[in-house]
Every structure is written in C-alpha cells, then in structure tokens.
C-alpha positions as CSV (number, residue, x, y, z in Angstrom):
1,M,-9.1,1.6,9.8
2,L,-9.8,4.6,7.5
3,L,-6.7,6.5,6.5
4,D,-6.7,10.2,6.2
5,R,-4.4,11.9,3.8
6,D,-1.5,12.2,6.2
7,R,-1.7,8.6,7.5
8,W,-2.0,7.4,3.9
9,R,1.1,9.2,2.9
10,E,2.9,7.7,5.9
11,V,1.9,4.1,5.0
12,F,3.0,4.7,1.4
13,R,6.3,6.3,2.3
14,S,7.2,3.5,4.8
15,F,7.3,0.5,2.5
16,S,10.7,-1.0,2.3
17,K,10.8,-3.3,-0.8
18,S,7.6,-3.5,-2.9
19,A,4.3,-1.8,-3.6
20,F,1.7,-3.4,-5.9
21,R,-1.6,-1.9,-6.9
22,L,-4.6,-3.5,-8.6
23,E,-6.7,-1.0,-10.6
24,T,-10.1,-2.4,-11.5
25,H,-12.2,0.6,-12.3
26,Q,-12.7,2.0,-15.8
27,V,-13.2,5.5,-14.6
28,Y,-11.5,7.4,-11.8
29,T,-12.7,10.9,-11.1
30,M,-9.5,12.6,-9.8
31,P,-9.8,16.3,-9.0
32,D,-6.1,16.8,-9.8
33,E,-6.6,15.3,-13.2
34,R,-9.8,17.2,-14.3
35,E,-8.1,19.9,-16.3
36,D,-5.7,17.5,-18.0
37,F,-8.5,15.1,-18.8
38,E,-10.7,17.8,-20.3
39,R,-7.6,19.0,-22.4
40,F,-7.1,15.4,-23.5
41,L,-10.8,15.1,-24.6
42,K,-10.3,18.3,-26.7
43,G,-7.3,16.7,-28.4
44,L,-4.8,19.1,-27.0
45,P,-1.2,18.0,-26.1
46,A,-0.2,16.9,-22.6
47,P,1.8,19.4,-20.5
48,P,5.4,18.2,-20.0
49,D,5.9,15.8,-17.1
50,D,2.5,16.8,-15.6
51,N,2.8,14.3,-12.7
52,H,6.4,15.3,-11.9
53,E,6.1,14.8,-8.1
54,W,5.0,11.2,-8.4
55,H,7.6,10.5,-11.0
56,R,10.3,11.9,-8.8
57,R,9.2,9.7,-6.0
58,V,9.0,6.6,-8.2
59,R,12.6,7.3,-9.5
60,G,13.7,7.6,-5.9
61,Y,12.0,4.3,-4.9
62,V,13.6,2.5,-7.8
63,A,17.0,4.0,-7.1
64,A,16.7,2.7,-3.5
65,G,16.0,-0.8,-4.9
66,K,12.2,-0.8,-4.3
67,T,9.7,-1.9,-6.8
68,I,6.4,-0.2,-7.8
69,Q,4.1,-2.5,-9.8
70,R,0.6,-2.0,-11.0
71,A,-1.9,-4.1,-12.9
72,K,-4.7,-2.1,-14.7
73,V,-7.8,-4.1,-15.7
74,V,-9.2,-2.8,-19.0
75,R,-12.4,-3.6,-20.8
76,R,-13.5,-2.8,-24.3
77,P,-14.8,-0.5,-25.4
78,L,-12.3,1.7,-23.6
79,T,-13.8,4.5,-21.6
80,D,-12.5,8.1,-22.3
81,Y,-10.8,8.0,-18.9
82,T,-9.0,4.7,-19.7
83,R,-7.9,6.1,-23.1
84,Y,-6.5,9.2,-21.3
85,L,-4.7,7.0,-18.8
86,L,-3.2,4.8,-21.5
87,A,-2.2,7.8,-23.6
88,E,-0.8,10.1,-20.9
89,G,-0.7,8.6,-17.4
90,I,0.8,5.2,-17.8
91,P,3.6,6.0,-20.3
92,E,5.1,8.6,-18.0
93,N,4.8,6.2,-15.0
94,V,6.6,3.5,-16.9
95,R,9.4,5.9,-17.9
96,A,9.8,6.8,-14.2
97,G,10.3,3.1,-13.3
98,E,6.9,1.6,-12.6
99,D,6.3,-2.0,-13.8
100,Y,2.8,-1.4,-15.2
101,R,0.8,-4.2,-16.7
102,I,-2.5,-4.3,-18.6
103,V,-5.0,-7.0,-17.9
104,E,-7.4,-6.9,-20.8
105,V,-10.6,-8.8,-20.0
106,G,-13.9,-9.5,-21.7
107,D,-16.8,-11.4,-20.2
108,E,-14.7,-14.2,-18.9
109,E,-14.0,-14.7,-15.2
110,T,-10.4,-13.8,-14.3
111,G,-10.4,-14.7,-10.6
112,L,-9.4,-11.1,-9.8
113,P,-11.5,-9.1,-7.3
114,E,-13.4,-5.9,-8.2
115,Q,-11.7,-4.1,-5.3
116,D,-8.8,-1.8,-5.9
117,F,-6.0,-2.2,-3.4
118,W,-2.4,-1.6,-2.7
119,L,-0.2,-4.3,-1.2
120,F,3.0,-3.1,0.5
121,D,5.9,-5.4,1.3
122,E,3.6,-8.4,0.9
123,R,2.1,-7.7,4.3
124,I,0.2,-4.4,4.4
125,V,-3.1,-4.1,2.4
126,V,-4.9,-0.8,1.8
127,H,-8.3,-0.9,0.0
128,L,-9.2,2.0,-2.2
129,D,-12.9,2.6,-2.3
130,Y,-14.8,4.5,-5.0
131,E,-18.2,5.8,-5.7
132,S,-19.9,4.7,-8.9
133,D,-18.7,7.8,-10.7
134,G,-15.1,7.0,-9.9
135,T,-14.7,9.4,-7.0
136,Q,-12.5,8.0,-4.3
137,S,-14.6,7.7,-1.1
138,G,-11.9,6.4,1.2
139,R,-8.7,4.4,1.9
140,E,-8.9,1.6,4.4
141,L,-6.0,-0.2,6.1
142,V,-7.1,-3.8,6.2
143,E,-6.1,-4.7,9.8
144,Q,-5.9,-8.5,9.5
145,P,-5.7,-9.2,5.8
146,D,-5.8,-12.7,4.4
147,L,-2.3,-12.2,2.9
148,A,-2.4,-15.5,0.9
149,K,-5.5,-14.2,-0.9
150,Y,-3.9,-10.8,-1.8
151,L,-0.6,-12.4,-2.9
152,R,-2.6,-14.8,-5.1
153,W,-4.5,-11.9,-6.6
154,R,-1.2,-10.0,-7.2
155,D,0.5,-13.0,-8.8
156,L,-2.6,-13.7,-11.0
157,A,-2.8,-10.0,-12.1
158,V,1.0,-10.1,-13.0
159,Q,0.6,-13.4,-14.8
160,L,-2.5,-12.2,-16.8
161,G,-1.0,-8.8,-17.4
162,V,1.0,-7.7,-20.3
163,P,3.8,-5.2,-19.7
164,F,2.4,-1.8,-20.8
165,N,5.0,-1.2,-23.6
166,E,4.3,-4.6,-25.1
167,W,0.5,-4.2,-24.8
168,H,0.6,-0.7,-26.2
169,A,2.7,-1.8,-29.2
170,G,-0.1,-4.1,-30.2
171,P,0.0,-7.3,-32.2
C-alpha cells in the first residue's frame, strides 16, 4: 500500500518502542535540503539546528524510552551528498539521540539489500523508493513482510556498522 504524506506521518508517529532505517543510496534529492546542500557545496557554514523539528521529535522519542536507529551504507569515493550528510545531517541527528551507524562497503558482498526501508517495532516495514537521481518516488507499507528477513538485515547492518562518532573520528 502506497502511503501519502499524512498516512506516512501516522505510521511514523505510532511506533511504540523502536524505529530502524537502512539507508543504501549515495544521493538523496530532498527538496527541503536543496538550499542547505548548495550552501555546503560553496563551503558556507550550516545554519544553527537546521532540522530542528526532526531533532525535537527524536528527543521526544528518546525521552519516552523509544529508540531511533539508522545504518547508512557509504561507498568511496564519497558523493557530495554523502559528504554533506556526514558533515551536517548525521552529527545533529546523533546529538538529538539517534543511534546512527556507518556501514562502509567496497566491492564485497555485505548481504544487505539495495532497498531503503524503515522497520517499526520489529513488525511494520515501509519501503522507501527512489528514482536514479535520488528523488523519492514513494513510500510503500509492506503488507505481509517477511519479518525474519528484515530483522536479519537490521541486525547485520548494526553489526557491520560503526557508531557515527567512532567512524567519524577515524583510525
């Protein structure tokens, strides 16, 4: 079932204990980020707490005992968008309370899918679909997901992933 904006927000707001996202793409074309991304490319500083609404929600989830966890697959050379995300997006998300992990891959097979998804409360799966340029083309509630498969992917991504602050600190 395709989720419009309102239904998507309802699914997201209704989780009770955990939300996990696998991010596999190296470029996301997000209209809300366009201006900030262009500013980043010009070497200009980030505005203070640019994504304040998301950060407020994350802090609320964490205060309520919920977890927000992501695993971001990265490939070298890093795309400009990935550099932007690593420099400006992820650090603020981590400060707000997200457990954000980086899965750096080369040519080796990881066992992870190429499909972005959210897994809520270990029972609700939403696929995030994108065009080749990174534009989101839809959100799809998977009506009868193979939960064992999604849980395996989540666990593998968490196992392979390095917490952002450790990864960002480097060797």
